[in-house]
C-alpha positions as CSV (number, residue, x, y, z in Angstrom):
1,M,0.0,0.0,0.0
2,S,1.3,3.4,-0.8
3,T,2.3,5.8,2.0
4,A,0.0,8.4,0.5
5,L,-3.0,6.3,1.1
6,D,-2.2,5.8,4.8
7,I,-1.7,9.5,5.2
8,F,-4.9,10.7,3.4
9,R,-7.0,8.0,5.1
10,F,-7.0,10.2,8.3
11,T,-6.9,13.6,6.7
12,T,-9.9,15.9,6.8
13,P,-9.4,18.9,4.5
14,R,-9.3,22.0,6.6
15,R,-10.4,25.4,5.4
16,V,-7.4,27.3,4.1
17,V,-7.5,31.0,4.9
18,A,-5.4,33.3,2.7
19,H,-3.0,35.6,4.5
20,P,-4.3,39.2,3.9
21,H,-2.1,42.0,2.8
22,P,-1.3,44.1,5.9
23,S,-3.1,47.1,4.4
24,V,-6.4,45.4,3.7
25,P,-7.1,42.8,6.4
26,G,-10.4,44.3,7.4
27,L,-11.7,44.4,3.9
28,L,-10.7,40.7,3.1
29,L,-12.3,39.6,6.4
30,M,-15.5,41.4,5.6
31,L,-15.6,39.8,2.1
32,A,-15.0,36.4,3.6
33,F,-18.0,36.8,5.9
34,C,-20.1,38.1,3.1
35,A,-19.2,35.1,0.9
36,D,-20.1,32.7,3.8
37,A,-23.4,34.5,4.2
38,V,-24.2,34.3,0.5
39,A,-23.3,30.6,0.4
40,A,-25.3,29.8,3.5
41,G,-28.3,31.5,2.0
42,T,-27.9,29.8,-1.3
43,F,-27.7,26.3,0.3
44,A,-30.8,27.0,2.4
45,T,-32.6,27.9,-0.8
46,L,-31.4,24.8,-2.6
47,A,-32.4,22.6,0.3
48,Q,-35.9,24.0,0.3
49,E,-36.1,23.5,-3.5
50,A,-34.8,20.0,-3.2
51,F,-37.5,19.2,-0.6
52,E,-40.2,20.7,-2.8
53,R,-39.1,18.7,-5.8
54,S,-39.2,15.6,-3.6
55,Q,-42.9,16.1,-3.3
56,M,-43.4,16.2,-7.1
57,S,-43.3,13.6,-9.8
58,W,-40.0,12.9,-11.5
59,D,-39.3,14.9,-14.6
60,P,-36.3,13.3,-16.3
61,Q,-35.8,16.2,-18.8
62,I,-34.6,13.7,-21.5
63,P,-32.3,15.6,-23.9
64,T,-33.3,15.6,-27.6
65,A,-31.3,13.0,-29.6
66,L,-28.8,14.7,-32.0
67,V,-26.8,12.3,-34.1
68,E,-24.3,15.0,-35.1
69,F,-23.5,15.8,-31.4
70,D,-24.1,12.5,-29.6
71,P,-21.3,9.9,-29.5
72,P,-21.0,8.0,-32.8
73,E,-22.4,4.4,-32.8
74,G,-20.6,1.6,-34.5
75,G,-18.9,2.8,-37.7
76,D,-21.1,5.8,-38.1
77,P,-19.0,8.9,-38.8
78,L,-21.8,11.1,-37.4
79,G,-21.4,12.2,-33.8
80,L,-18.7,13.7,-31.6
81,D,-16.2,11.2,-30.2
82,F,-14.3,12.2,-27.0
83,V,-11.5,13.9,-28.9
84,E,-13.8,15.9,-31.2
85,Y,-15.8,17.0,-28.2
86,G,-12.7,18.2,-26.5
87,N,-12.1,20.5,-29.5
88,L,-15.2,22.4,-28.5
89,T,-13.3,23.7,-25.4
90,G,-14.7,27.1,-24.6
91,K,-13.3,30.3,-23.2
92,P,-13.1,30.6,-19.4
93,F,-16.0,32.6,-17.9
94,Y,-13.9,33.2,-14.8
95,D,-10.2,33.8,-14.6
96,D,-8.4,35.7,-11.8
97,S,-4.9,34.5,-12.7
98,V,-5.2,31.8,-9.9
99,W,-8.5,29.9,-10.6
100,W,-10.2,29.5,-14.0
101,L,-13.7,28.1,-14.7
102,R,-14.8,27.0,-18.1
103,A,-18.2,25.7,-19.2
104,S,-18.8,22.9,-21.8
105,P,-21.7,22.7,-24.2
106,R,-23.9,19.8,-25.0
107,G,-22.1,17.0,-26.9
108,N,-20.8,13.5,-26.6
109,F,-21.9,12.1,-23.2
110,E,-22.5,15.5,-21.7
111,K,-26.1,15.8,-22.7
112,D,-27.9,17.0,-19.6
113,P,-28.6,20.7,-19.2
114,L,-26.8,22.4,-16.2
115,D,-27.7,25.8,-14.9
116,L,-24.5,27.5,-13.7
117,W,-24.2,30.5,-11.4
118,L,-21.1,32.4,-10.3
119,G,-21.2,33.8,-6.8
120,Q,-20.3,37.3,-5.8
121,P,-18.3,38.1,-2.6
122,E,-21.0,40.5,-1.4
123,P,-24.7,40.3,-0.7
124,A,-25.4,41.0,-4.4
125,G,-25.8,37.2,-4.7
126,Q,-25.3,35.2,-7.9
127,A,-24.9,35.9,-11.6
128,P,-26.0,33.3,-14.2
129,V,-23.4,31.9,-16.6
130,A,-24.9,32.3,-20.1
131,Y,-24.5,29.9,-23.0
132,R,-23.0,31.7,-26.0
133,P,-22.4,29.8,-29.2
134,A,-19.4,32.1,-30.0
135,D,-17.6,30.8,-27.0
136,F,-17.2,27.3,-28.5
137,N,-15.3,26.2,-31.6
138,Y,-18.1,24.5,-33.5
139,R,-16.1,24.9,-36.7
140,H,-13.0,23.2,-35.5
141,P,-11.3,21.6,-38.6
142,D,-10.6,18.3,-36.8
143,I,-14.4,17.7,-36.3
144,R,-15.4,15.5,-39.3
145,P,-18.0,15.5,-40.7
146,A,-18.5,19.2,-39.9
147,L,-21.2,20.2,-37.5
148,P,-24.4,21.8,-38.8
149,Q,-24.4,25.6,-38.8
150,P,-26.0,27.3,-37.2
151,V,-26.0,25.1,-34.1
152,P,-29.4,23.4,-33.6
153,A,-31.5,24.9,-30.9
154,A,-31.6,21.5,-29.1
155,A,-27.8,21.8,-28.6
156,R,-27.7,25.4,-27.3
157,Y,-27.1,25.0,-23.6
158,L,-24.3,24.3,-21.1
159,S,-23.8,20.8,-19.7
160,A,-20.6,20.7,-17.7
161,I,-18.0,22.7,-15.8
162,D,-14.2,22.4,-15.7
163,I,-12.1,24.0,-13.0
164,G,-8.4,24.7,-13.0
165,V,-5.9,26.4,-10.7
166,R,-2.4,27.7,-10.7
167,Q,0.1,25.0,-9.5
168,R,2.1,26.4,-6.7
169,G,5.8,26.8,-7.7
170,A,5.1,26.3,-11.4
171,E,3.9,28.6,-14.2
172,R,1.0,26.4,-15.2
173,W,-2.7,26.2,-14.5
174,P,-3.8,22.5,-14.7
175,Q,-7.4,21.4,-14.7
176,I,-8.2,19.5,-11.4
177,F,-12.0,19.1,-11.5
178,H,-14.9,18.3,-13.9
179,L,-18.6,18.0,-13.1
180,G,-21.4,17.4,-15.6
181,G,-25.2,17.7,-15.6
182,N,-25.1,13.9,-15.9
183,G,-24.1,13.7,-12.2
184,Y,-20.6,12.4,-12.9
185,G,-17.5,14.2,-11.7
186,R,-13.7,13.9,-11.9
187,L,-11.1,15.0,-9.5
188,T,-7.3,15.0,-9.7
189,G,-4.2,16.6,-8.1
190,F,-1.4,18.5,-9.8
191,P,0.5,17.0,-12.7
192,P,1.8,14.4,-13.3
193,L,-1.4,13.1,-11.7
194,G,-4.3,12.9,-14.2
195,F,-8.0,12.1,-14.2
196,G,-9.0,8.4,-13.8
197,T,-11.8,7.0,-11.6
198,S,-14.9,9.2,-11.5
199,F,-17.3,10.0,-8.7
200,R,-21.1,10.2,-8.8
201,L,-23.5,12.3,-6.8
202,G,-25.7,9.3,-6.0
203,V,-26.5,5.8,-7.2
204,R,-29.5,3.5,-7.6
205,N,-29.7,0.1,-9.2
206,V,-26.1,0.1,-10.4
207,G,-25.6,-1.9,-13.6
208,E,-29.3,-2.8,-13.8
209,P,-31.5,-2.1,-16.9
210,T,-33.5,0.1,-14.5
211,E,-30.5,2.1,-13.3
212,D,-31.7,5.5,-12.0
213,F,-29.1,8.1,-12.9
214,V,-28.7,11.1,-10.6
215,K,-28.7,14.4,-12.6
216,L,-27.1,17.6,-11.5
217,R,-29.6,20.5,-12.3
218,K,-28.0,23.6,-10.7
219,L,-24.5,24.5,-9.6
220,Y,-23.4,27.7,-7.8
221,L,-19.6,28.5,-7.7
222,M,-17.8,30.9,-5.4
223,K,-14.1,31.5,-4.7
224,I,-13.1,31.1,-1.1
225,N,-9.4,31.9,-1.5
226,D,-6.4,30.9,-3.7
227,Q,-6.5,27.3,-2.5
228,A,-10.3,26.7,-2.2
229,F,-13.5,27.0,-4.2
230,R,-17.0,26.5,-2.9
231,L,-19.7,24.6,-4.9
232,L,-23.4,24.4,-4.0
233,G,-25.8,22.3,-6.0
234,L,-29.1,20.6,-6.6
235,A,-29.3,17.1,-8.0
236,E,-32.1,14.6,-8.5
237,C,-33.3,11.3,-9.8
238,E,-36.5,9.3,-9.8
239,A,-35.9,8.1,-6.3
240,F,-34.6,11.2,-4.4
241,T,-33.5,14.8,-4.6
242,V,-30.3,16.3,-3.1
243,A,-28.9,19.6,-2.0
244,F,-25.2,19.7,-1.4
245,A,-22.4,22.1,-0.3
246,A,-18.8,21.2,-1.2
247,T,-15.4,22.7,-0.8
248,L,-12.8,22.0,-3.5
249,Q,-9.2,22.3,-2.4
250,S,-6.3,22.2,-4.8
251,G,-2.9,20.5,-4.3
252,D,-0.7,17.6,-5.2
253,A,-3.6,15.6,-3.6
254,S,-6.8,17.7,-4.3
255,S,-9.8,17.2,-2.1
256,L,-13.6,17.8,-2.2
257,R,-15.5,17.9,1.1
258,V,-19.2,17.3,0.5
259,A,-22.2,17.7,2.8
260,M,-25.6,16.6,1.5
261,K,-29.2,16.8,2.4
262,I,-31.2,14.1,0.8
263,F,-35.0,13.9,0.3
264,P,-36.6,10.6,-0.9
265,R,-39.2,11.1,-3.6
266,L,-40.6,7.6,-3.3
267,P,-41.2,5.2,-0.4
268,L,-38.0,3.2,-0.7
269,R,-37.7,-0.3,0.6
270,V,-34.3,-1.9,1.2
271,A,-35.5,-5.3,0.0
272,N,-36.2,-3.9,-3.4
273,E,-33.2,-1.6,-3.8
274,P,-29.9,-3.4,-4.7
275,S,-27.9,-0.1,-4.5
276,L,-29.5,3.2,-3.5
277,G,-27.2,5.7,-1.9
278,P,-25.7,9.2,-2.0
279,L,-22.2,8.4,-3.5
280,G,-20.5,6.2,-6.0
281,L,-17.2,5.8,-7.7
282,S,-17.0,4.6,-11.3
283,S,-13.9,3.1,-12.8
284,M,-12.5,1.0,-15.6
285,F,-10.6,-2.3,-15.2
286,W,-10.0,-4.1,-18.5
287,K,-6.6,-5.8,-18.3
288,D,-3.9,-6.5,-15.6
289,E,-0.9,-8.7,-15.8
290,N,-3.0,-11.9,-15.7
291,A,-5.0,-10.9,-18.9
292,T,-2.0,-11.2,-21.3
293,P,0.8,-12.9,-19.4
294,G,2.9,-13.0,-22.6
295,D,2.9,-9.2,-22.9
296,A,4.0,-7.2,-19.8
297,S,3.1,-3.9,-21.5
298,D,-0.6,-4.7,-22.2
299,E,-2.3,-3.6,-18.9
300,A,-5.2,-1.1,-19.0
301,H,-7.1,0.1,-15.9
302,D,-7.9,3.2,-14.0
303,A,-7.7,1.3,-10.7
304,D,-6.7,-2.2,-9.7
305,L,-7.3,-2.4,-6.0
306,F,-10.2,-1.7,-3.6
307,V,-9.5,-1.0,0.1
308,A,-12.0,-0.4,3.0
309,W,-11.3,0.7,6.5
310,Y,-13.5,0.4,9.6
311,A,-14.0,2.2,12.9
312,D,-12.1,-0.5,14.9
313,G,-9.0,0.0,12.7
314,A,-9.6,-3.1,10.6
315,Q,-8.8,-3.0,6.9
316,R,-10.1,-5.1,3.9
317,R,-8.3,-5.2,0.6
318,Q,-9.5,-6.8,-2.6
319,A,-7.7,-6.8,-6.0
320,L,-10.0,-5.9,-8.8
321,A,-11.0,-8.6,-11.2
322,I,-13.9,-9.1,-13.7
323,P,-15.9,-12.1,-14.9
324,A,-14.4,-14.3,-17.6
325,S,-17.1,-13.5,-20.2
326,S,-20.2,-11.4,-20.8
327,A,-22.3,-14.5,-20.1
328,E,-21.3,-14.4,-16.4
329,P,-23.1,-12.1,-13.9
330,P,-21.2,-9.2,-12.3
331,L,-19.2,-9.8,-9.2
332,V,-20.8,-8.1,-6.2
333,A,-19.3,-7.8,-2.7
334,N,-20.6,-6.2,0.5
335,F,-18.0,-4.4,2.7
336,G,-20.3,-3.4,5.5
337,A,-20.2,-0.1,7.3
338,A,-16.7,1.0,6.2
339,T,-15.8,4.5,7.5
340,D,-13.4,5.0,4.5
341,F,-12.8,3.3,1.2
342,A,-10.7,3.8,-2.0
343,L,-10.3,2.7,-5.6
344,V,-6.5,2.6,-5.9
345,Q,-4.3,2.7,-8.9
346,S,-1.5,0.8,-7.2
347,D,0.6,-0.3,-10.2
348,R,2.6,2.9,-11.2
349,N,5.0,1.1,-13.5
350,A,4.6,3.0,-16.8
351,G,6.1,0.0,-18.7
352,H,3.1,-2.0,-17.9
353,Y,0.9,0.3,-19.9
354,R,3.2,0.9,-22.9
355,R,0.6,-0.2,-25.5
356,Y,-1.6,2.7,-24.3
357,E,1.1,5.2,-23.5
358,S,-0.8,8.2,-24.7
359,V,-3.5,7.8,-21.9
360,D,-0.9,7.6,-19.1
361,Y,-2.5,5.0,-16.9
362,A,0.5,5.0,-14.6
363,N,-0.5,8.5,-13.4
364,R,-4.2,8.0,-13.1
365,A,-5.6,9.4,-9.8
366,S,-6.6,7.1,-7.0
367,L,-9.8,8.2,-5.2
368,L,-10.2,7.9,-1.5
369,V,-13.6,8.5,0.3
370,S,-13.0,9.3,4.0
371,D,-14.7,10.8,7.1
372,I,-18.1,9.4,6.2
373,Q,-20.9,10.7,8.4
374,S,-24.5,9.6,7.9
375,S,-27.8,10.0,9.7
376,L,-28.9,6.6,8.2
377,P,-27.1,3.2,8.5
378,Y,-25.3,2.2,5.3
379,T,-23.0,-0.4,3.8
380,V,-20.3,-0.1,1.1
381,G,-20.6,-2.2,-2.0
382,L,-18.3,-3.2,-4.9
383,W,-19.6,-4.1,-8.3
384,Q,-17.4,-5.6,-11.1
385,S,-18.7,-6.5,-14.5
386,Y,-17.2,-7.9,-17.7
387,T,-15.8,-5.7,-20.4
388,A,-14.1,-6.3,-23.7
389,Y,-12.9,-2.8,-24.5
390,E,-11.1,0.1,-22.9
391,G,-13.9,2.7,-22.7
392,A,-16.3,0.9,-20.3
393,D,-17.0,2.0,-16.7
394,N,-17.3,-1.6,-15.5
395,I,-16.3,-1.0,-11.8
396,A,-18.4,0.7,-9.2
397,A,-17.9,1.2,-5.5
398,F,-20.8,2.8,-3.7
399,V,-22.5,3.7,-0.5
400,R,-25.9,1.9,0.0
401,F,-28.4,2.9,2.6
402,N,-29.8,-0.1,4.4
403,Q,-32.9,1.3,6.1
404,D,-36.3,1.9,4.6
405,M,-37.1,5.5,3.7
406,D,-40.3,7.5,3.1
407,P,-40.7,11.0,1.6
408,P,-40.1,13.7,4.2
409,A,-42.8,15.9,5.6
410,S,-40.5,18.9,6.0
411,V,-37.1,20.2,4.9
412,E,-35.8,19.4,8.4
413,E,-36.4,15.7,7.8
414,G,-33.9,15.3,5.1
415,I,-31.2,12.6,5.4
416,A,-27.8,14.1,6.3
417,F,-24.7,12.6,4.6
418,S,-21.1,13.9,4.3
419,Y,-17.7,12.7,3.2
420,T,-14.3,13.8,1.9
421,L,-13.1,12.8,-1.5
422,T,-9.3,12.9,-2.1
423,A,-7.5,12.3,-5.4
424,Y,-3.9,11.3,-4.9
425,R,-1.0,9.4,-6.4
């Protein structure tokens, strides 16, 4: 086990306070208090809206299918593959020479609309982030066939957010965070660390035909200081709604501290819910050294080890593996009420991934979930399914509530859940 994992297992990110210039300490302190007040008010509003939505029927807001913008299927040249979608990279809508924030438009797997708001460090509140077609390079020459012009109305909205920050001691501003309207996020530390395993804002029926995907509807962003950014959001699925507050901290090991208020939309019975909970990790495991023993350079995985820790100090470790064929059912394991767990990329030997050198598996981030606090009892599960190609998310680790739930009668009756997510090498 890496030393980093043992260190971060017991680390709770603390709020980092910038040292004010001697001539303006009072002003900076006042702005910090104002920012806290704005964030607290926004979270209270989001919690109330999440509660009200839990009393209503589910509106999935299914995006219109657009063959030119959605991922290509089979050998169809129409559609944006991952690289082509990356060519639509837009201009930052926020850049203070330390942090930058950039929105992404609808395309590829980012289909779900996301309302973005940028917080102001005074009681003025929040400013909406507008979609502007001119911000995105829809005419990029490497997108083939070319996209229709003008952009269809069904594609004219924002669907994701990217966040980057200046790397201390270096003249570079790497991206460390991504979060989409589809409810999937990615977190990493400073280079050479890169994105690998994803996190999810909630799960239900993982891997089932009836999987209920949590969608992020609203996200408010506010700078705290040069090391930390605050995020407040509202997410929902058929089963529940969520308001959350999170603090993103940058570093060699970046972290995200998340506090959630969850409101069941349906009467939920544990006996009928294989995996319903407020958090999931999604990863890819295709090949390790056992898959092609005659070729030591043919491994491909975002993570290869699952580790869980418990309140009594015990630890369980399980090497990732997948069924031998698609005819076999997924491998499912119950790890009980773990206080911390991680999907770890333990093999950092770049030579083991030489066949896929451009994607840099050796530096994919490991993700640790720690400091779990929950007002309901829960267990941690691991799901591993077969895959025959590199692009599948066929590994899931998740928190599952194991108590029956009913829709709340008031906003005060929401389920409280919090955790820290750390991306490290």
